[in-house]
C-alpha positions, 0 to 999 in steps of 0.5 A: 209434242205434247202427245208423246210426252203424255204417252211417256208419262202414262207409261211411267205411271203404269210402270210405277203402279205395277212396281208399287203393286208388287211391293204392296203384295210383298208387304202384305205377305210380310205382314201376314207372316208377321201377324202369324208369328205374333199370333203364335207368340200371343198364343204361347204367352197366353198358354204360359200365362194360363199355366202360371195362373193355375200354378199360382191358384194352386199355391194360393189354395195351399197357402189358404189351407195351411193358414187355416190349419195354422190358425186352428193350431194357434187357437188350440195352442192358445187354449192349452197355454191358457189352461197351463197358465191357469194351472201354473197360477193355481200352483203358485197360489198354493205355494204362496199359501203354504209359504205364508202358513210356514212364515206364520208358524215360524213367527210364532216359534220365534216369538216363543223363542224370544220369550224363552230367551228373555226368561233365560236372560233374566235367569242368566243375569241372576246367575251372573250376579251369583257367579260374580259373588262366587268369583269374588269369594274365589279370588279371596280364597286364591289370595289366601291360598297364595299367601299360605303357599308363599308362607309354606315355601318360605318355611321350607329349608335347603341342606346339603345332600349326601353328594355334598351338593346344596339341595333344593327345597326339601318337603317334609310332608304332603302339604309342603310337597304340594307347595313345591309342585306349585312352585314348579322348579322341579318335577316330582314323582311320589312313591310308596316303596315296599320291601321286595326282591325286585327293584321298582321303577320310580320316575327315571330310576329303579329302587329296591328297598333293602331295609327299613327301621321305623324306630330309628327312621332309617332305611337302606336302598339300592338305586339303579340309574344309567344301568349302574347300581348304587347302594344308599345305606343307613339314610334318615328321613327328610335327608336329600339322597342325591344321584346323577344321571347322564341326561341332567346337569343337576343331581336328582334328589330322593327324599323319604318322609316316612319310614314304616315297617318294610316300607318307605314313603317319599318322592323323587325330585328331577331337575327341569333341564334335561341336558347331557353332562359333558 
């Protein structure tokens, strides 16, 4: 019984050995294929690595070259900047020196000007004192003139004119006429009127002297006002000769202070208010 069993076991072992040998061969074949693939991949990776290394080396070399160039340029630029900075510093120093010289010159000029101003101030103070004295004298003179003017005006007289209207104050000479002008109640136009054929303009009117009698102090005139001619006949000196103009409410007044041969001297007094009569 044992022999057949052992023989069967031997056969089984032989069969198993054959099977395992076959499997082993297949595994070896697969391992060989896998190894070839791995070697191929390794070779490819190695090749790629070599190319990458070469590229990286070239890039490093290029960067080193650029860095060296950049350092050289930087060194050169630093040198140029230093030269430029020194040049700029020299320019600033020169300008500073010039400004200091100008300031010193201005200080000298100001000192001179201050001295001159002090001298002028002293002189001005003296002149102010002199002017003050003159002003005081002038005020005294003005007060005296005002008093004399008031006295002159108080001495002036008013009378009725040839139109029957009460006249203003009448001036009989240059002094009194100056007082009336200073009073400012009317506008005054002086005249020296010679005997001529054509009328002469005096203020707002035209006047023609027809006759002058120095012995009797009488005269005759033609007066043209508002395009109308009026004869004022046989008038005497210092008589207010009155006439009306459309532009004024109050009458104008003509006063002759002196009658000469073929000439009269006097003035025309016009009212300040020039309003048309209704």
